[in-house]
N, C-alpha and C positions, 0 to 999 in steps of 0.2 A: 566390449565392442569389438563386433569382428567387420573387417572393412574390406571389398571383395570388387578390384578391378583392373581390366587390361593396364598394366604398367605403360606409359609412358605415351598413353593414346591422346592427349591434347594439351602437350608440353607445347606453351605458346609465351611469347615472351609479352604479346601485348596487356596491358594491364587494363588495356578497355573489353577487352573481349567479356561475352555474359556468363559468370557464374552462376548458375542458377541451384538453388536447392530446394528440396521438394521434399514436405514433411505429409508420412502416411503414416496409421497405424502398423501395417503388413502389405505383405504383397501376393497372398495367396488369395485363391479364386473369388471373384466376387464385381459388381459396376465397376467401383471407385478404382479397384489396383487394375481394372484392363486401363480405365481411360490413363490412370500415373504410367500405364505401361505404353501404351502411345503417343502421348505426352511426350513423356521423355526420351523415347528413340529419337523420338521428328526433332526433336531442339538438340540431342546431341548431334545425329544426323549434319543439322544444320553448323556445326561448329561451336555448339557453347558447351561450356566444362557444367557436366548435370552431376550431382550428386543427392541423391535420393534416401531419407535418413528415417529409421521403422521403429518399431518398438518390441519387436520379433527376436526370438531366440538366435544366439549367433550362428546356429545350425540351420535353422529356415531357408528353406529355397523359393524362388519365384514361380509361379505358378504361371504366368503370362514371360514370351519371352525378351530379356531388357540387353539392350546392346552394351557388350564388354566393354567402351570404352564409358562405360555410366560408372562414378563408386555406387556400392549401398552400404550403408553404413546401419548396422542390426546393434541397435544400443541396451535390449532386453527390457526388463519392467512388464513386462506383460503378467497377465496373472488373474487371480479370480480374488478378492479382495475378503477378509474372512469378517469385517464389520466397518461401517462409517470410516471411524477412527484409521484404521489400518488402511481404507482407499485414501483418504487423504494423504497420508504416508507417502500411499504410492503415486499418487497424483507428483509429489512434491520433488520424489526423487526423479521419476520420470521428468519434470521439468529441470532440472539443474543437469541429468545428462543431455537433456535435447540444448540447454546452452549453451554447454562447451562443446556441443559437437556444431552447434551453428556458427558460432565464433573460428572453430576450426576451417568449417567448410569457404568463408570469406564469400558470402554473399551477394553479387549485383542485387538479385531479387531472391525473396521467399515464396515460394506457393504452399499452403497445406490446408490437407482435405479432412474435412469432418469434424463435427462441433467439437466434441470434448482435446482433439489432436490439436485444432486452431486456436482454442482456447491456451494450451501451453504453449503453443508457437507463438501467440502473441506478447505471454506473458517471459518464457526463455529470449525473445530474440527485440524485447522491448527498447535495449538500448546501443544496439547494432546500427541506428540511422539508417538503414536501408527499409525499400518498402514491402511489406508484407503484404500477399493477396491469400483471403481467405474463403475457400469452397466446400459451398454447402448441396448434398451430395443426394438430402433426401428432403423428406416433408415437415420444415422445419413447426408446422401448428401440430402434426400427429405424432412425431418422432418423440420417446422418452429419454430424456437425457438427465434427468433430476434435476429436482430446483436447486441444489448449488453450482454446477454446469452451466445452469440456465441465468441464473444470476449471474455468471461469472461472465458469459455469451452479452449477456446484455450492455454489458459495462466495458465490456475488451473491441467487442468488435465495430465497433465507433472508430476504434484507434486505426483500424487496417488498412494499407491505401485501398483498396477496393474489396471485392464480394462477386464472386462466381457463381449463379446457380445455373440449373437446366432448362427451366420454364420458368415464364414470366409469374404466374401465381406464386412461385416460392420465394423471387423478388422479392413479390409486394407485400409479404408480411414482413419486411423488414423496414424500418424506418424510412422516409424521405433523403434523408440527408445523406445514408448509406448506397440509397439506390440512384442518384446520381453518380455515383463512379463506382456501376455493378454493369456487371456481365452475363446476359445468359446464352448458355454455350452450351446445345444439347452434346449429347454421345455419337460418339460415331459407331457404325456394325465396324465388327471386324469380323469376317467368316474364316473357319480353316483356309489355309493353303492347300490347295489339290482334293478338297472334300468331293464324293463323289454320293450320288444319292443311290439310297441302300433301303426308299421305303416301299412297308409291305398293303398298304392302303388299311392298316390296321392298329395302329399307336396314337395315342392322344399325348400330347405331352408337357410337360410344364417343367419349371427350371427355375431353381430359386434355393438360395438358405431355409434349411428347415425353422423357421421359426413364424411366430406369431403374426408377423407383418404380410407374412406373403400368401396367407390363407388356404395354407393347403388343407386345413382341418375343413373352409370350407368346399373347398373342390372335391374335399372325399363324398362328402354330403350329395352332393348335386350331380356325383358320376354314380354314387348307389343307385341314386333315383331314376336314370338311364340306362345303367347298366343291363338289367333285362330283359330291356328291346332289341340290346346291341351286343350280342353273344360275341362277335367276332371282333367287339374294340377291347384294346387293353388300356389303361392310364400306367404312365412314366414317369414319376418326378426322379428329377434329376436335382441333386443337390445332397450338401449337409449339415447339419446344427444340429442345436440343442431340443427339439421338438421331435428327433427323430421316433424318440420309444413311444412319447405321446400319439404321435401319427402312425405307427406299425398297429399299436393298441385300436384307436380310431378301423383303422381297414379292418384287421379281421375282425372284428365288434359287428364291423358291416358287411362282411361276408362276399369281404373283395381280395383276400388273400389270394385268390389263383388268378385275379383279373389285373393286381395295384403292382408295379414293380416301385424299389427304391433303390437303384444301384450307387449313390452316391455319385463323387464327384466325375467328370468325364476325366480320363485319362489325357486327351488334348483337349484345349479351346476350345469351346463351340462344336466338338464333336458333337452331339444331339443332334445337330439339323439333319445331318447324315440320314436318320430313321425316325423323323417326328412326322406326323403326318396333316395334323393340327396340332395348332399348338394354343394355349390357355395361358391366362395370366389372373391368377386369382387375389392380389395383392390387395389385401387391407388400404392401402396407401403405398406412395412412391414416390423416387425422387424424378424418375422417371422409366424406370422398366428396359435397358438395355435388351434385355434375352427377348422380349416385343421387337422392338427393332431388329434382332439377327435373326428372329424369323419372318421376318417381312421379310428382309433381303435376302433368304433363300428361297422363297416362294412359298412359304407355307403357311394359308388361310389360318385365320387366326379369333379367337374369342376372348375377351378382355374385359374384365371390370372397368367401368369409368372413375378408378380409384384416382385423388389426387396425390402427386398429377402424374402426367407423360402420354397416357395412352389416347387423349383427345389429340394432343399435339403429333400423333404418329398415324393414327386410323381416323378415315370417316366413316360413319357408323351406316353399313350396308352399300358402302362403294367397293371398300378394301380389306373388308372385317367387319366384325361384328361388336358393339358394346353394349352392356347392360349397368344397369345398375347397380354401385358398389355394395357388397355385402348382402346381396340379393341373391340365394340358395335357389329358389324357385325361377330366377330370369337366368341364371345362367344354366340351369339344369336345360330349360327351353333352347336357350340360343345352344347349345354344348350337343341338344337331341335334333335341332333343323340340319346341324353342319355334318353331323357323324352318318346322317342318313340320305345326304345328297351331293353324290361325288359329283354334278354338274356345277352345285354352288362352290363345292370348293375347289376344284379347276380353275373357274372365272376369276372367285376370290384371291387364290394365288397366283393368278397374270398380272393383278391390279396390285398389289400387293407389293412386288418384286419393284413396277416402278415406281409407286411413291418411297422406298425406303431410300433410292437416290439422292431426295432430298439430305440425307445425311452421312453421303461418304467420309472417309475420313481428310478430302483431299479438300473438299470446305471447312468440317468442323475443325481442321489442324490450322485453318487461316483465321478462325476465329481466335483459338488458344495465340495466334499469331500476335496479332493484334492487342491481346491482353500484355505478353510481354512487352512491345511494343510501347504501349503506355507506363510500363515504370523504369523503360532506358529513358522517355522525355522527360520524365520528373527530376532525373536526378542531375 
């Protein structure tokens, strides 16, 4: 285990100080990692003693900035299992390491993110006698986690002090008893400081992990149908993931090699907003869709599938964006053709969407996370 911290940052004799331990698989590029950085930094600035525990390799680095006052403990233990038996052994090893780390962090409450990590945290922290809050960041109905993990989730989640989801739809997938102590906390946008507009009115942009969930295969099919009629437009897909080879092969097969770029992860978080003229969200399902919100906050007109859940909480169809039925390639192609052909539509949607995004400022969203933390203090 590797620990990183600015030593002496929060030495405090008052034992009543809040010691918050956050558990998350990793601190790479992604929506969950983004919200962890925002919440952890916010609580650290408030004077909380914050520890973040991950299962990354000790040499890993955070993609998003982390306050130097925060402890980061990287336990290792990630990797691809060779079999179901090996997978179970790896999970047991992670759970034991996590149990030792949780005891060492002496938390007054624990906040855990993502289904498998939540299960491990509930197992590892069961004897500590402190509130454990679990947060689901995806669609619990559609997210594939495996039958064993689902079985454990159903039995262990009721033992949690509380549950945080990003949408009401996600919260309502859980039993009524859990919803009684549930919070709906959307994501906040966090645009890169000092960003500037470098747009050239010819770039359609998508952002996300290169996975089946994000539907970039559907997007490529839709773009292929309109590309001949819009020769000045390029598609840029930012992100990295296991589907890269398949997506590149599909792109080339569709004859889009010179029209579609896949440059990987941006060097700075959110840097893609500088060059995006239109944003598209093609996900089959989402927990929220933070990149859609970031596009909105930057005044970028957007087209999105009505995937469960998130986009309909952010966009009013036709007023500040365009929504189409999920996985409908024909409808996506038609919406993209409409918006890419019409600069006046892009202008009006861009102006409206920036105003709509103000509902999700950091100040408003972090106040809701403060309410979650306050509920655990009241229970002690």
